[in-house]
BADRENZA-19226 format. One line per 4 residues: number of its first residue (from 1); for each residue x negated, y, z of N, C-alpha, C. Coordinates in pm, 1 decimal, m for minus. Each point is the difference from the previous one (the first is absolute). Layout:
N
NUM	X Y Z X Y Z X Y Z; ...
END
This chain:
103
1	m573.9 2047.3 m746.9 52.5 m133.8 17.0 m108.0 m86.1 66.8; 36.4 m63.6 110.2 m92.5 m86.5 72.4 51.7 m142.7 m7.2; m73.7 m84.0 m69.3 36.6 m140.1 m13.8 m115.8 m84.9 50.6; 33.8 m117.1 53.4 m103.1 m87.4 55.4 37.9 m145.5 m25.6
5	m102.0 m80.8 m21.1 16.5 m144.7 m10.2 m63.7 m60.2 124.5; 72.9 m88.9 66.4 m50.5 m69.0 119.0 m12.6 m148.0 m35.1; m119.5 m54.2 18.3 m26.0 m140.5 m30.5 m46.1 m73.1 125.2; 45.1 m124.9 16.6 m55.6 m84.9 105.0 m149.8 m14.2 m22.9
9	m72.0 m16.1 107.4 m145.1 m12.2 m6.1 m44.9 m118.4 m85.5; 78.5 m106.8 0.5 m38.6 m120.4 m74.3 54.9 m3.4 m142.7; 53.2 110.9 m47.7 57.6 6.4 m133.8 m110.6 4.5 m105.5; 17.2 m79.6 m104.0 m92.8 0.7 m113.3 77.9 45.3 m122.4
13	m50.0 101.3 m66.9 63.7 48.6 m122.2 m67.5 m64.5 m120.6; 80.6 m52.3 m89.8 m53.1 m62.8 m120.9 m2.2 95.4 m118.4; 27.3 125.2 25.6 2.0 100.7 m104.9 m38.2 134.1 60.8; m9.4 99.7 m82.0 m32.8 134.0 46.3 114.5 53.4 85.8
17	m31.6 59.5 112.0 103.3 52.5 90.0 83.5 109.5 m66.8; m50.4 57.3 m107.3 75.6 102.0 m74.0 132.7 m57.8 m49.9; 0.4 m127.8 m36.1 125.0 m62.3 m45.1 104.3 1.0 111.8; m43.1 m23.0 120.8 90.9 7.7 114.3 41.2 144.4 24.3
21	m95.2 90.3 m6.1 27.8 142.4 20.6 104.2 51.4 m99.8; m3.6 m50.6 m122.3 93.6 44.7 m103.4 145.5 m33.1 32.8; 22.2 m88.6 96.9 138.0 m30.9 40.5 69.0 121.5 61.9; m76.3 93.6 53.3 61.1 122.4 52.7 77.6 73.0 m109.1
25	m47.8 m6.7 m123.3 67.8 66.4 m111.7 134.8 m63.7 m30.5; 19.9 m124.4 42.1 125.3 m71.8 m24.4 103.1 23.6 110.1; m41.3 64.2 109.1 93.0 26.5 109.6 111.6 91.9 m49.2; 126.4 m38.5 21.0 107.8 96.4 m22.7 m16.0 116.1 98.6
29	68.7 107.3 m24.2 m14.7 120.6 82.2 23.3 m26.3 148.6; 87.2 m94.3 31.3 35.3 m25.8 139.8 m86.0 m107.6 66.0; m87.4 m66.3 m74.9 m82.5 m106.3 58.0 m122.6 58.6 67.5; m28.3 m46.7 120.2 m114.6 50.7 75.7 m97.4 m110.3 41.5
33	44.5 m125.5 m7.4 m82.3 m113.3 41.6 5.0 m107.9 m107.6; m115.4 m61.0 m26.6 m6.4 m115.9 m87.9 m53.9 m118.0 79.7; 69.3 m113.5 m9.6 m41.8 m120.3 73.0 47.0 m121.4 m79.2; m81.9 m104.7 m1.4 35.0 m119.4 m76.1 78.0 m100.6 82.6
37	72.4 m86.3 m70.3 70.6 m108.5 66.9 m100.2 m105.1 47.5; 32.2 m64.9 108.3 m84.6 m105.9 54.9 m3.5 m116.9 m97.8; m118.7 m47.6 m32.0 m15.5 m112.2 m92.2 m57.2 m123.6 67.8; m22.9 6.1 129.7 m50.5 m114.4 74.7 109.4 m106.5 5.1
41	m25.8 m120.9 m51.0 104.2 m103.0 m2.2 44.8 m43.3 139.6; m78.9 29.5 101.7 34.9 m40.1 136.1 86.9 103.4 71.2; 17.7 115.1 m62.0 75.9 107.3 64.7 142.3 m44.0 33.0; 68.7 m60.9 m96.5 138.2 m43.2 23.4 7.6 m100.8 114.3
45	m94.5 m92.3 3.5 m2.6 m100.8 106.6 m19.2 65.6 136.6; m93.1 92.6 8.1 m26.7 70.3 126.0 124.6 74.9 44.8; 63.3 72.1 m91.7 117.0 79.8 36.6 117.1 m87.7 42.0; 19.3 m113.5 m65.7 110.1 m88.8 38.4 m24.5 m62.0 137.4
49	m126.5 m16.0 38.1 m30.7 m47.5 135.1 27.7 107.9 103.9; m17.8 125.1 m38.0 25.1 111.1 92.0 148.3 34.5 7.1; 66.2 m2.8 m115.2 142.8 33.3 m8.6 66.6 m110.9 m79.6; 80.6 m82.5 64.8 54.5 m119.2 m64.9 83.4 30.9 m124.0
53	68.2 113.9 m1.9 84.7 32.0 m115.5 m67.2 99.6 m95.3; m133.2 3.8 0.5 m74.6 93.5 m85.1 30.8 m23.1 m146.9; 37.5 106.3 m67.9 15.4 m0.2 m145.0 m60.4 129.4 m49.4; m80.1 m7.9 m99.2 m55.6 122.4 m54.4 m146.1 m13.3 m33.5
57	m68.1 108.4 8.0 m140.4 5.8 m35.4 m68.1 99.1 92.5; m129.3 4.7 m7.8 m75.8 94.3 80.6 m88.8 84.9 m87.9; m71.1 87.3 62.7 m91.2 88.5 m71.3 m142.4 m28.9 43.8; m93.7 22.6 m90.6 m141.2 m20.3 29.7 m63.2 134.8 29.0
61	m34.3 21.9 126.1 m59.8 127.1 39.8 m148.5 9.3 m30.8; m55.3 m95.5 m74.0 m141.6 0.8 m33.1 m39.1 103.0 m104.0; 97.3 45.9 m77.3 m22.3 106.8 m98.0 117.1 96.4 11.4; m28.9 122.0 36.2 104.1 101.6 16.7 m38.0 125.6 m76.3
65	98.4 61.7 m62.3 m18.8 129.3 m64.7 89.2 99.8 72.5; m55.4 110.4 44.5 74.9 102.4 72.0 m14.0 134.8 m69.0; 112.0 66.6 m18.5 m1.4 140.2 m41.9 14.5 81.4 128.3; m111.7 39.4 56.2 m0.1 66.1 130.7 72.4 134.1 m1.9
69	m8.6 72.1 m110.4 70.0 129.1 m8.8 149.9 m19.1 16.9; 55.2 m97.5 m71.3 144.1 m25.0 7.9 39.9 m57.5 136.0; m84.2 m86.3 56.0 29.5 m55.6 132.4 8.6 110.2 105.0; m89.3 96.7 m8.6 3.0 111.6 95.8 124.6 84.8 m19.6
73	35.3 26.6 m125.9 118.4 82.4 m28.1 127.8 m63.4 54.2; 9.9 m131.4 m8.5 121.9 m67.1 46.1 m5.7 m34.2 148.7; m108.1 40.7 66.8 m17.3 m25.0 143.2 6.0 m149.9 31.3; m78.0 m75.6 m75.9 m4.2 m145.4 9.7 m27.4 m48.3 142.0
77	m86.4 68.6 71.7 m33.1 m42.4 135.5 124.9 m7.4 87.6; 87.1 97.7 m12.3 124.6 m0.5 77.4 93.2 m111.7 m45.3; 4.8 m25.1 m130.4 90.3 m101.7 m55.2 m39.1 m139.5 48.1; m127.0 m39.1 m20.6 m37.5 m136.8 36.0 6.0 m21.4 150.4
81	m33.5 101.8 77.9 4.6 m13.9 145.0 144.0 m18.9 47.8; 91.1 77.2 m55.1 141.3 m10.9 36.0 55.6 m138.3 m34.3; m31.5 m49.6 m118.4 48.5 m131.7 m42.4 m60.9 m110.0 86.6; m128.4 10.0 28.9 m67.1 m100.8 82.0 58.8 m5.2 140.7
85	21.6 114.8 60.9 60.1 5.5 133.9 140.1 m60.5 m3.0; 78.0 33.3 m102.0 135.8 m53.6 m13.2 m3.1 m153.1 m10.3; m86.8 m53.5 m85.3 m8.7 m145.2 m15.3 m47.6 m68.2 127.9; m92.7 62.1 70.1 m45.7 m57.2 126.9 111.9 m2.7 103.4
89	85.4 102.1 m0.7 112.8 2.9 93.3 100.2 m110.0 m32.4; 20.6 m27.0 m127.6 95.9 m102.7 m41.3 m57.4 m140.1 19.6; m120.8 m22.5 m50.1 m61.2 m133.3 m1.0 m83.0 m29.7 124.6; m61.4 101.5 56.0 m88.7 m20.5 112.8 m142.4 m32.5 m41.7
93	m18.8 m29.6 m127.5 m131.8 m33.6 m53.2 5.5 14.6 m151.8; m114.4 5.7 m61.8 m9.8 m1.1 m145.4 m89.0 m116.7 m39.0; 35.3 m68.2 m109.2 m79.6 m115.3 m41.9 m69.4 28.7 m131.9; m99.7 m79.9 m26.9 m71.5 11.5 m126.6 m68.3 m132.0 m31.3
97	m9.9 m30.1 m126.7 m74.1 m117.4 m44.6 m141.9 36.9 m36.5; m37.5 123.1 28.3 m131.4 52.7 m37.2 m112.7 m85.7 55.0; m100.7 m20.2 m80.2 m121.7 m71.7 36.1 23.8 m147.6 29.9; 103.7 m57.3 m59.8 22.9 m143.1 19.5 m108.0 m79.2 m74.2
101	m31.2 m115.6 52.8 m102.1 m86.0 m59.3 65.4 m130.2 m44.0; m40.8 m53.8 m114.9 56.0 m128.7 m44.2 m40.1 m112.6 95.1; 82.4 m103.0 2.5 m28.3 m116.3 86.6 m110.8 m84.6 m58.1
END
């Protein structure tokens, strides 16, 4: 089993990383990725400026948990590439509120 945690360079952990690592044990059999919801209060504002009818939430890519063994088995590379190409054909672009800064 190959698992990895990916952290943004500016991430500060207030506890032992083992506590984060233990989240892999909570993954259901079909889960291969762990990612947190966006908690930046400006995210909704940024997204509504980009998409006027935005409703929903985003994800924070600053902390990611990957089960690489399972991702390889499900051929994740083919899946995400296919979906990305499809969305680009429909939308012509992809948007993100990533790295937004407060006013």
